[in-house]
ROPA-561015 format. One line per 5 residues: their letters; for each residue y negated, x negated, z negated of N, C-alpha, C, CB. Coordinates in nm, 4 decimals. Each point is the difference from the previous one (the first is absolute). Glycine has a CB too. Layout:
% ROPA-561015
A = Y/X/Z/Y/X/Z/Y/X/Z/Y/X/Z; ...
END
This chain:
% ROPA-561015
MKYPI = -10.1211/-1.6150/0.5542/-0.0870/-0.0474/0.1055/0.0293/0.0810/0.1268/-0.0097/-0.2341/-0.1024; -0.0910/0.2707/0.1743/0.0142/0.0760/0.1242/0.0003/-0.0956/0.1199/-0.1147/0.2001/-0.1061; 0.1943/-0.1658/0.2060/0.0104/-0.0797/0.1223/-0.0178/0.0914/0.1208/0.1546/-0.1661/-0.1139; -0.1965/0.1116/0.2280/-0.0163/0.0836/0.1194/0.1262/0.0778/0.0379/-0.1680/-0.1637/0.0784; 0.2848/0.1027/-0.0977/0.1258/0.0698/0.0271/0.0642/0.0366/-0.1329/0.0324/-0.1244/0.2194
EKSED = -0.0154/0.2530/-0.2419/0.0629/0.0526/-0.1219/0.1176/0.0877/0.0413/-0.2203/-0.0065/-0.1290; 0.3375/-0.0178/0.0706/0.1193/0.0800/0.0254/0.0713/0.0222/-0.1319/0.0226/-0.0909/0.2354; 0.0600/0.1924/-0.2407/0.0811/0.0226/-0.1201/0.1101/-0.1058/-0.0049/-0.0489/0.2507/0.0039; 0.1004/-0.2740/-0.1221/0.1086/-0.0983/-0.0127/0.1225/0.0446/0.0789/-0.0852/-0.0656/-0.2272; 0.1087/0.1952/0.2374/0.1114/0.0496/0.0818/-0.0209/-0.0350/0.1476/0.0362/0.1881/-0.1644
QWKQE = -0.1602/-0.1756/0.2123/-0.0295/-0.0371/0.1388/0.0234/-0.1491/0.0225/-0.1686/0.1859/0.0134; 0.1178/-0.2682/-0.1066/0.0197/-0.1452/0.0127/0.1490/-0.0325/0.0000/-0.2208/-0.0434/-0.1152; 0.2958/0.1029/0.0242/0.1441/-0.0256/-0.0112/0.0720/0.0316/0.1309/-0.0115/0.0514/-0.2454; -0.0224/0.0609/0.3028/0.0633/0.0432/0.1243/-0.0367/-0.0939/0.1155/-0.0047/0.2382/-0.0820; -0.1192/-0.2793/0.0902/-0.0467/-0.0843/0.1097/0.0454/-0.1450/-0.0111/-0.1946/0.1494/0.0175
LGEER = 0.1996/-0.2022/-0.1389/0.0231/-0.1433/-0.0185/0.1457/-0.0401/-0.0155/-0.2199/-0.0059/-0.1030; 0.3037/0.0939/0.0539/0.1371/-0.0387/-0.0308/0.0061/-0.0659/-0.1371/0.0493/-0.0288/0.2450; 0.0699/0.0088/-0.2939/0.0220/-0.0435/-0.1387/-0.0621/-0.1351/-0.0357/0.2081/0.1286/0.0093; -0.1776/-0.2326/0.0678/-0.0483/-0.1350/-0.0350/-0.1509/-0.0125/0.0151/0.2193/-0.0925/0.0720; -0.2733/0.1404/0.0380/-0.1453/-0.0062/0.0190/-0.0724/0.0825/-0.1057/0.0342/-0.0331/0.2462
YRVLR = 0.0184/0.1489/-0.2794/-0.0616/0.0828/-0.1027/-0.0006/-0.0745/-0.1340/0.0751/0.2095/0.1212; 0.0365/-0.2727/-0.1553/0.0110/-0.0731/-0.1268/-0.1058/-0.1093/-0.0106/0.2455/0.0481/-0.0037; -0.2681/-0.1212/0.1104/-0.0969/-0.1095/-0.0033/-0.1438/0.0516/0.0172/0.1766/-0.1541/0.0926; -0.2002/0.2303/0.0120/-0.1363/0.0428/0.0324/-0.0591/0.1001/-0.0985/0.0570/-0.0405/0.2349; 0.0233/0.1335/-0.2840/-0.0542/0.1071/-0.0839/0.0347/-0.0163/-0.1480/0.0160/0.1498/0.1970
EKGTE = 0.0951/-0.2172/-0.2278/0.0394/-0.0193/-0.1402/-0.0270/-0.1419/-0.0478/0.1744/0.1746/0.0296; -0.2419/-0.2537/0.0524/-0.0413/-0.1362/-0.0355/0.1175/-0.0934/-0.0260/-0.2057/0.0972/-0.0959; 0.3090/-0.0819/0.1752/0.1176/-0.0853/-0.0117/-0.0209/-0.1338/0.0695/0.1426/0.2038/-0.0116; -0.0399/-0.2878/0.0045/-0.0023/-0.1315/0.0637/0.1332/-0.0222/0.0692/-0.1616/-0.0908/-0.1728; 0.1565/0.0406/0.2948/0.1250/-0.0346/0.0672/0.0487/-0.1352/-0.0513/-0.0673/0.1323/0.2058
RPHTG = 0.1934/-0.1583/-0.1912/0.0543/-0.1290/-0.0436/-0.0597/-0.1125/0.0846/0.2151/0.1117/-0.0745; -0.2430/-0.2277/0.0142/-0.0574/-0.1113/0.0764/0.0950/-0.0475/0.1100/-0.1288/-0.0692/-0.2035; 0.0717/0.0175/0.3105/0.0719/-0.0579/0.1139/0.0853/0.1008/0.0753/0.0018/-0.2133/-0.1222; -0.0289/0.3430/0.1071/0.0785/0.1019/0.0692/-0.0818/0.0776/0.1020/0.1413/0.0180/-0.2019; -0.2714/-0.0289/0.1977/-0.0868/0.0824/0.0839/-0.0120/-0.0489/0.1430/-0.1235/0.0556/-0.2032
TYNLH = 0.1084/0.0358/0.2925/-0.0122/-0.0254/0.1441/-0.1147/-0.0955/0.0331/0.0945/0.2267/0.0411; -0.2052/-0.2168/-0.1122/-0.1193/-0.0759/0.0371/-0.0240/-0.1252/-0.0835/-0.0947/0.2131/0.0733; 0.1881/-0.2503/-0.1581/-0.0181/-0.1187/-0.0827/-0.0260/-0.1235/0.0867/0.1493/0.1013/-0.1754; -0.0660/-0.1249/0.2740/-0.0138/-0.1182/0.0861/-0.0351/0.0404/0.1429/0.1649/-0.1231/-0.1438; -0.2463/0.2226/0.1581/-0.0410/0.0544/0.1291/-0.1390/-0.0532/0.0341/0.1400/0.2093/-0.0359
YEEGT = -0.1553/-0.2702/0.1552/-0.1288/-0.0631/0.0330/-0.0502/0.0312/0.1403/0.0617/-0.1795/-0.1555; -0.0338/0.2972/0.2075/-0.0555/0.0397/0.1296/-0.1479/0.0362/-0.0165/0.2275/0.0838/0.0766; -0.3013/-0.0899/0.0338/-0.1408/0.0392/-0.0031/-0.0119/0.1511/0.0066/-0.0660/-0.2161/0.1093; -0.0150/0.2715/-0.1975/-0.0196/0.1436/-0.0032/-0.0610/0.0438/-0.1310/0.1917/0.0280/0.1541; -0.1679/0.0972/-0.1889/-0.0597/0.0606/-0.1187/0.1079/0.0635/-0.0851/-0.2141/0.0407/0.1238
YCCGA = 0.2024/-0.0589/-0.2546/0.0904/0.0628/-0.0960/-0.0704/0.1236/-0.0555/0.1111/-0.2234/-0.0600; -0.0420/0.3376/0.0707/-0.0588/0.1293/-0.0348/0.0748/0.0633/-0.1162/-0.0739/0.0308/0.2373; 0.0103/0.0626/-0.3043/0.0619/0.0717/-0.1108/0.1251/0.0729/0.0489/-0.2251/0.0268/-0.1123; 0.3333/-0.0417/0.0393/0.1258/0.0649/0.0343/0.0002/0.1489/-0.0255/0.1105/-0.2112/-0.0503; -0.2121/0.2613/-0.0197/-0.0081/0.1431/-0.0281/-0.0932/0.0727/0.0960/0.0471/-0.0504/-0.2382
CSEPL = -0.1624/-0.0109/0.2719/-0.0999/0.0714/0.0804/-0.0425/-0.0738/0.1269/-0.0786/0.1004/-0.2104; 0.1324/-0.2189/0.2351/-0.0275/-0.0812/0.1195/-0.1401/-0.0618/0.0061/0.1600/0.1457/0.1148; -0.2336/-0.1435/-0.2249/-0.1329/-0.0616/-0.0033/0.0142/-0.1524/0.0116/-0.0902/0.1910/-0.1430; 0.0148/-0.2579/0.2339/0.0037/-0.1466/0.0080/-0.0466/-0.0627/-0.1318/-0.0417/0.0127/0.2487; 0.1180/-0.1121/-0.2980/-0.0301/-0.0625/-0.1292/-0.0220/-0.1511/0.0085/0.1338/0.1792/-0.1049
FESDS = -0.0472/-0.2474/0.1808/-0.0029/-0.1464/0.0060/0.0173/-0.0453/0.1454/0.0942/-0.0163/-0.2360; -0.1676/-0.0884/0.2744/0.0179/-0.0617/0.1312/0.0984/-0.1163/-0.0136/-0.2353/0.0674/0.0721; 0.3086/-0.0945/0.0346/0.1019/-0.1048/-0.0049/-0.0576/-0.1381/-0.0277/0.1337/0.1352/0.1570; -0.2594/-0.1602/-0.1217/-0.0568/-0.1331/-0.0260/-0.0284/-0.0245/-0.1480/-0.0995/0.0067/0.2272; 0.1149/0.0952/-0.3111/-0.0168/-0.0198/-0.1445/0.1342/-0.0162/-0.0717/-0.2111/0.1337/0.0112
KFDAH = 0.3208/-0.1296/0.0633/0.1340/-0.0094/-0.0596/0.0403/-0.1464/-0.0146/0.0640/0.2227/0.1009; 0.0040/-0.2524/-0.2103/0.0512/-0.1354/-0.0220/0.1284/0.0071/-0.0812/-0.2336/-0.0955/0.0091; 0.3103/-0.0128/-0.0081/0.1253/-0.0057/-0.0754/-0.0275/-0.0565/-0.1383/0.1337/-0.0292/0.2125; -0.1302/0.1165/-0.3128/-0.0247/-0.0408/-0.1383/0.1294/-0.0401/-0.0704/-0.1979/0.1528/-0.0065; 0.3105/-0.1435/0.0761/0.1311/-0.0341/-0.0571/0.0308/0.0831/-0.1242/-0.0253/-0.2319/0.0893
CGWPS = -0.0255/0.3556/-0.0930/0.0214/0.0857/-0.1169/0.1018/0.1106/0.0281/-0.2339/-0.0490/-0.0728; 0.2699/0.0680/0.2000/0.0987/0.1014/0.0342/-0.0578/0.1295/0.0521/0.1402/-0.1005/-0.1695; -0.2726/0.1111/0.1739/-0.0662/0.1190/0.0520/-0.1066/-0.0428/0.1005/0.0441/0.1270/-0.2157; -0.0794/-0.0406/0.3094/-0.1094/-0.0329/0.0906/-0.1280/-0.0293/-0.0782/0.1045/0.1440/0.1779; -0.1740/-0.2485/-0.1378/-0.1220/-0.0399/-0.0698/-0.1149/-0.0135/0.0986/0.1360/-0.1186/-0.1744
FDDSI = -0.2513/0.1658/0.1320/-0.1220/-0.0053/0.0800/-0.1110/-0.0577/-0.0866/0.0722/0.1991/0.1412; -0.1693/-0.2681/-0.0785/-0.1092/-0.0551/-0.0803/-0.1256/0.0864/0.0052/0.0926/-0.2265/0.0417; -0.0872/0.3357/0.0355/-0.1127/0.0930/0.0052/0.0472/0.1301/0.0619/-0.1662/-0.1898/0.0186; 0.0915/0.2959/-0.0439/0.0298/0.1296/0.0614/-0.1130/0.0357/0.0957/0.1314/0.0757/-0.2042; -0.1084/0.0244/0.2855/-0.1069/0.0509/0.0857/-0.1027/0.0651/-0.0937/0.1579/0.0384/0.2030
PGKVK = -0.2854/-0.0733/-0.1909/-0.1012/0.0520/-0.0929/0.0032/0.1527/-0.0140/-0.1409/-0.1957/0.0598; 0.1409/0.2407/-0.1849/-0.0041/0.1420/-0.0320/0.1323/0.0738/0.0082/-0.2267/-0.0086/0.0804; 0.3357/-0.0599/-0.0425/0.1274/0.0678/0.0216/0.0928/-0.0028/-0.1211/-0.0231/-0.0588/0.2375; -0.0071/-0.0270/-0.3353/0.0844/-0.0125/-0.1193/-0.0859/0.0254/-0.1235/0.1537/-0.1668/0.1163; -0.0996/0.2421/-0.2105/-0.0668/0.0217/-0.1296/0.0742/-0.0805/-0.1054/-0.0780/0.2334/0.0669
YVLDK = 0.0061/-0.2692/-0.1721/0.0520/-0.0850/-0.1064/0.0024/0.0790/-0.1300/-0.0875/-0.2080/0.1148; 0.2034/0.2081/-0.1805/0.0202/0.0815/-0.1198/0.0549/-0.0896/-0.1118/0.0425/0.2095/0.1408; -0.1026/-0.2018/-0.2591/0.0500/-0.0746/-0.1150/0.1395/0.0498/-0.0359/-0.2356/-0.0361/-0.0851; 0.3304/-0.0543/0.0728/0.1396/0.0330/-0.0297/0.0413/-0.0725/-0.1276/0.0527/0.0337/0.2467; -0.0258/0.0424/-0.3521/0.0399/-0.0582/-0.1291/0.1472/0.0293/-0.0321/-0.2371/0.0251/-0.0808
THGMI = 0.3174/0.0032/0.1826/0.1412/0.0303/-0.0226/0.0810/-0.1274/-0.0214/-0.0241/0.2066/0.1392; 0.1417/-0.1903/-0.1945/0.0963/-0.1092/-0.0200/-0.0556/-0.1143/-0.0853/0.0994/0.0596/0.2195; -0.1935/-0.0291/-0.3089/-0.0548/-0.1008/-0.0897/-0.0887/-0.1030/0.0677/0.1991/0.0334/-0.1361; -0.2486/-0.0028/0.2561/-0.0845/-0.0933/0.0747/-0.1321/0.0680/0.0351/0.2041/-0.1176/0.0937; -0.3018/0.0370/-0.0595/-0.1250/0.0514/0.0545/-0.0093/-0.0537/0.1419/-0.1163/0.0115/-0.2295
RTEIV = 0.1235/0.0817/0.3266/-0.0004/-0.0380/0.1410/-0.0958/0.0920/0.0764/0.2397/-0.0847/-0.0161; -0.2597/0.0519/0.1413/-0.0781/0.0851/0.0886/0.0935/0.0613/0.1029/-0.2079/-0.1413/-0.0340; 0.2261/0.2719/0.0226/0.0804/0.0724/0.0985/-0.0844/0.0209/0.1249/0.1350/0.1160/-0.1818; -0.0723/-0.1224/0.2983/-0.0686/0.0314/0.1248/0.0597/0.1282/0.0569/-0.0482/-0.2459/0.0453; -0.0412/0.3374/-0.0050/0.0415/0.1278/0.0577/-0.0773/0.0245/0.1281/0.0554/0.0918/-0.2280
CANCG = 0.0013/-0.0115/0.3157/-0.0667/0.0391/0.1234/-0.1217/0.0850/-0.0353/0.2187/-0.0074/0.1297; -0.3345/-0.0287/-0.0771/-0.1227/0.0741/-0.0282/-0.0023/0.1362/0.0687/-0.1182/-0.2173/-0.0253; 0.2075/0.2390/0.1199/0.0038/0.1258/0.0738/0.0901/0.1053/-0.0656/-0.0432/-0.1311/0.2068; 0.1554/0.0871/-0.2676/0.0939/0.0969/-0.0572/0.0425/-0.0313/-0.1435/0.0794/0.0390/0.2298; -0.1198/-0.1544/-0.2821/0.0321/-0.0356/-0.1376/0.1399/-0.0539/-0.0219/-0.1585/0.1710/-0.0633
SHLGH = 0.2305/-0.1998/0.1693/0.1368/-0.0497/-0.0147/0.0023/-0.1449/-0.0498/0.0723/0.1554/0.1832; 0.0251/-0.1837/-0.2692/0.0188/-0.1333/-0.0589/0.0470/-0.0985/0.1066/0.0550/0.1038/-0.2235; -0.1226/-0.2182/0.2303/0.0357/-0.1053/0.0945/0.0627/-0.1193/-0.0689/-0.1842/0.0752/0.1463; 0.1339/-0.1099/-0.2638/0.0446/-0.1184/-0.0728/-0.1069/-0.0411/-0.0998/0.1388/-0.0752/0.1968; -0.1604/-0.0571/-0.2082/-0.0988/-0.0515/-0.0954/-0.0788/-0.1147/0.0610/0.1474/0.0687/-0.1905
LFNDG = -0.2648/-0.0904/0.1365/-0.0871/-0.1100/0.0415/-0.0007/-0.1047/-0.1101/-0.1443/0.1548/0.1407; 0.1662/-0.2809/-0.1009/-0.0011/-0.1111/-0.0949/-0.1026/-0.1026/0.0461/0.2440/0.0380/-0.0591; -0.3002/-0.1098/-0.0352/-0.1006/-0.1023/0.0300/0.0616/-0.1393/0.0020/-0.1751/0.1445/-0.1045; 0.2899/-0.1554/0.1741/0.0688/-0.1295/0.0070/0.0310/-0.0395/0.1442/0.0986/0.0439/-0.2258; -0.1731/0.0133/0.3200/0.0257/-0.0282/0.1409/-0.0418/-0.1405/0.0395/-0.0299/0.2408/0.0472
PTSTG = 0.1030/-0.3003/0.0471/-0.0276/-0.1386/0.0408/-0.1091/-0.0138/0.1065/0.2351/-0.0486/-0.0552; -0.2869/0.1604/0.1070/-0.1013/-0.0088/0.1054/-0.1403/0.0007/-0.0613/0.1559/0.1163/0.1618; -0.2560/-0.1190/-0.0768/-0.1382/-0.0076/-0.0481/-0.0431/0.1227/-0.0801/-0.0500/-0.1410/0.1969; 0.1159/0.2562/-0.1790/-0.0366/0.1188/-0.0779/0.0510/-0.0090/-0.1437/0.0042/0.1351/0.2104; 0.1002/-0.2161/-0.2315/0.0590/-0.0112/-0.1330/0.0787/0.1239/-0.0414/-0.1865/-0.1505/-0.0595
QRYCV = 0.2054/0.2428/0.1539/0.0669/0.1252/-0.0322/0.1366/0.0088/0.0666/-0.2226/0.1092/-0.0246; 0.3124/-0.0335/-0.0410/0.1319/0.0289/0.0571/0.0283/0.1477/-0.0204/0.0839/-0.2363/-0.0451; -0.0952/0.3100/0.1539/0.0386/0.1408/0.0002/0.1514/0.0010/0.0173/-0.2255/0.0822/0.0974; 0.2971/-0.0517/-0.2014/0.1458/0.0017/-0.0003/0.0435/0.1444/0.0290/0.0153/-0.1969/-0.1669; 0.0409/0.2201/0.2860/0.0206/0.1346/0.0524/0.1482/0.0270/0.0223/-0.2259/-0.0077/0.1083
NSVSI = 0.2706/0.1265/-0.1426/0.1364/0.0421/0.0292/0.0118/0.0287/0.1503/0.0272/0.0971/-0.2349; 0.0750/-0.1542/0.3012/0.0215/0.0267/0.1426/0.0150/0.1487/0.0283/0.1082/-0.2228/0.0211; -0.0407/0.2926/-0.1091/0.0265/0.1423/0.0215/-0.1284/0.0834/-0.0068/0.2289/-0.0326/-0.0968; -0.3364/-0.0251/0.0454/-0.1261/0.0745/-0.0115/-0.0907/-0.0188/0.1209/0.0169/-0.0236/-0.2459; 0.0280/-0.0567/0.3440/-0.0817/-0.0239/0.1178/0.0826/0.0150/0.1277/-0.1455/-0.1543/-0.1341
DFKK = 0.0752/0.1751/0.2442/0.0571/0.0000/0.1350/-0.0810/-0.0962/0.0829/0.0815/0.2394/-0.0191; -0.0188/-0.3018/0.1174/-0.0679/-0.0961/0.0867/-0.0282/0.0643/0.1350/0.1129/-0.1928/-0.1176; -0.2342/0.1687/0.1673/-0.0364/0.0483/0.1336/-0.0626/-0.1133/0.0783/-0.0346/0.2341/-0.0864; 0.0802/-0.2524/0.2116/-0.0559/-0.1048/0.0888/-0.1311/0.0448/0.0567/0.2280/-0.0792/0.0577
END
């Protein structure tokens, strides 16, 4: 799949550092309850940790008690959805629509009116006021 921002894996590795590269580009997962934004509730915007594209507004964030930042919606057009059949499961992977970086997964078990839970790795996002 092509994205507006395309870089070589060497460029991504150099720019992101080891942990961010592992999650954002190799589709890794951070350990639950360890991420900076798990229990973070300031007003602002959560942006892609690789390209700084705005992805989620703070008013869509909620505590799902799952150990990762959770949102019930994304900014329209900013997240792409990819079928993920890894680890013996069928899930929906969420990636940045601007650079294709892995953010986490979307589940249909959210407690809000959208019924959705965007389960996002803290290391894959940055917060901006």
